[in-house]
N, C-alpha and C positions, 0 to 999 in steps of 0.2 A: 296440152295448151298451159295447164298450170305450171308445169315443170319449167317449159320454156320461158314464161313470164319470171318465174323464180330466178332462173339462169341470167336473164337479162338484168333483173334489179340487182343482183349479186355482182355482175360485171360492171353496173353502172357505180355500185358503192365501192368495188375496188379501185376503178379509175378515179373516182372522187377523192380517195384517201391518197392515191399515187400523186394526183395533180396538187394536193394539199402539201404532201411531202417533199416534192419538185419544186413547187412555188418556194417553199420555206428556205430549201438549201440554196435556191437561187438568190433570195432577197436578203439572206441573213447570214452573217458570219459571227460564231461565237469563240471568245477567247478569255483566259483569265485576265482580271483586271488589278487585284490585290494578291498578295500572297495568301496562303490559307492560315488560318489559326492566329489572324490578327485581332479577331474579335472573339466575343463569347457566342455559344449557341443561340443567344437571343438577338443576333444581329438582325436589323429590321430598317424601316423608315428612312431609306435614303432621300435626300431632297437638296436642292441647290438654292442657294441665296441669291439675292439681286445681282452681286458681283461676279456669280459664276462659281462660288466655291460649294464643294460637295460635303455633306455631313451625314454621318451615320451613326446609329446607336450602339452602345455597349461595345466600346473599343477597349480591349484587353480584360475588362472587368465589367460586370453590369453596374448600371449607375452612372455612365459616362456617356459623352458625346464625342465622336472623333471626327477629324477633319481630314479628308482624303485628297491628296494633291493630284494632279492630272497625270503623274507617273504611277500612280497606285500606292505610293507610300503613305504612310498615315501618321498623325500626331494626335495628342490629348488636346481638345478643345476646352472643355469644363467637365467637372465632376459635380453630380446632382447632390441635393441634400440627403442625408441619411434616410433610407425607407424608401426612396424614390427610383424607380427603373422605366426609362423611357422605352416606348415601342414605336413612335410615329413622330415624324417631324414636318411641320408646315411654316410658312413664312407669310406675314401680313405684308399690307403695302407699304408700310414704314419700315420694314426690314427686321421687325422683331421676329423670333424664334418661337414657335409654340411646340410642347412636346405632349402627347397621350403618355401620361404616366400611370402604368397599370397597376404598380404595386402600392404607390401613394393615393390612388384614387382621386387624382387630380388632372387638369390641364395646366401644365406649367407655362410661364412667359419669360423668355431670355432677352435680355438687352444686349444686343450683338456687340455694341461698342464698350460698355463696361463689364459685360459677362455677369451681370446681377441677375439672379433666378428669383423669381416671384410665383405664389400660386395665382394663377389667372382665374381658374374656376375649381372648386371642390362642392361636391354634392354627396351627402351621406347615402343617397339612393344609387350612386355608381356602384356598379359590380367591379369593373376595372377597365377603364377607358383603353381601347385597342388599338384603333386606327382613327385618323381624324382626316378631313378635307376641308378646304375654306373656300368661300366664295370670293368674288371681286371686291365685294363690301366687307370682308373679313369676319363673315359669319361662319363658324364652326360647326361642322356635323360630326359626331363621333359615334362609332360602333362601341358596344359595350356588353360582351359576353359574360354568362355565367357558365363557365366550362363544366362545373360540378352537376348542375342541373339540365345542361344542354339548353339552355334558352338564352335569350339576349335581347337587347334596347337599342333604340336609336335616339341620339340626344341632339338638340339645336342649342348651340351656345352663342347668344347674341353678344353684340358689342355691349360692354356695360356688365358683363360677367354672369348673367342671368341663364341658367340651364333650363331649357324645357324639353320634358319627355315626348317624343313624337310618337313613338309606339314600344310597348313591351311584349307584341305578340310576334316574336321572332324565335328563330333558333340560335345556334351559336354564332352571333354576328362578329364579322372580321373584317375582310376587306371592304372599304368604302371610298368611293368617288363620285365626282361629278362630270356630266357632259359639257363639252365646251360652251354651250349656250346657257348651261346652268338651269335648264328646265327638267333634266333627269337626274336621280339620284339612285346609284348602283350600290347594293349593300349584297355581300355574300354570307352563306353560313357554312362553317368549316365542316361540322360533323355531318349536317343533312346534306351538304353537297349541292346546295342551290344557290343561284343567283337571281335576286331580286331587283326588279326596277319600279321607281315610284316616279310620278309627276311631281313637280316642285313648283310652287307657286312664287311669286315675287315676295311673298313675306316669309318664305321659307317652310311653309307647310307641306306635308305630303299627301298624296293621294294616288288612287288607281294602283293599288299594289299588284303586280303581276309578275309571273315567272318568266325571267329572261332565258335561262338555260339551267340544266342540272346535269349530274353526273352519278355514276354508280362504283366509282373507285376514286383513290386518292384523295387529297384534301384541297382546300381553297385557302387562300391567304391575300396578300396584298392586290389591288388593281389599280390600274390608271387608264384613262382616256387619250387619245391622241388629238390633234387638231381637227381630224377629219370626224371625230365622234366615235372611232372604233375602240373597243375595250380589250385592255391587254390583262390577263388573269394569270396569276401565279398557282400552278397546280403542284402544291406542296406535296412532297413524297414521291412524285413521279418525275420531277426535273424540268417541268415543262412550262413554257409560256404560251399560252393560247390566244388568239386574236380574233375578235368577234366584230361583225359589223353591227349598226344601230339595231338591225332586226333579229340578232341572235345567230345569224348564218357563221360558221367558223370558217374565217378566211385562211389562218395559217397556223402552224404548230412548230413551235421553235423547242429542240431538245437542248438543255444546258448539260454541263459536264457534272454537276452536283445533283443531288435529288430534292433538298428541301428548300425550294425557291420560296422565300417568304415576302420579298417585295421588290418593287423596281421604280426607276425614274427615267424620264428623258434628259439627255443632256441638252443645255440651253439653245445648242444649234439643231436639236432634233435628229442628229445623225448617229446616235449613239444611245442604246438602253443599258442602264446600269443595273443589276440584279444581285440582291443579296442573298446567300446560301448559308443556312443554318448548320448543315452537316460538314461544309467546308469551312465555316467559320470566317468567311471572306466573301469576295465579289468576283463576279464574271460580266463581261461585256457583250452585248450584241451590236454588231456593227450594221447599219442600215444601208446597204448599196444603193 
């Protein structure tokens, strides 16, 4: 009886994996977007401005921001001040660009019209701001890992440039994103391979920390939510994008060509996902059928 139960459970697991794989192949098509080696191995943080232009950090050399054209060709947009290296990009309602500057321990602000670069927020308690997400009211949440000690923090940066520490009881915080209704904040830990979910109140305070999902292999990097609230996760080192629903159930698994998937962004029309890959130093695209 136990043996038959085991066989049934095993068959169910195999069928589930096959269904995920088959559904992924049916729903997605992966191909190159840019050429290889256009960026450094710190390629990260893709994002679109309000006009639909795509920007990616560390074009040709660290400390730069590249502008990627619809055909996948790239050009230099700006060079950051000496000592600064961006890792993530966000845009506010007015169209200004914000950068997580991990080597300068800042969040930088860029005027898109004049290309003037200013320090939006600096805090001596920052380890190295890694990834950022932004609410509709232009409040920033930042992951802040300490790779040496395998610890991390989460910060909230309100309009008015004040940074507030939300928690320092984390592992190596990396990917961070908001649910569409802005009631849930997702944060992952690269070394510990955990994804955590927090309740987020209207004042930007977090509570009810709970384990969303965890892994035993590979790494974790950038994450984004789609309009339905599904969570898309970069599995760094495995070359995968995993898609989970709100409950943590795995919906799809997409295999990219490269292995070091570092971050992703949805196109303005939501028909394509653009993925940065650090081993290929370029980008691939996932077409949503």
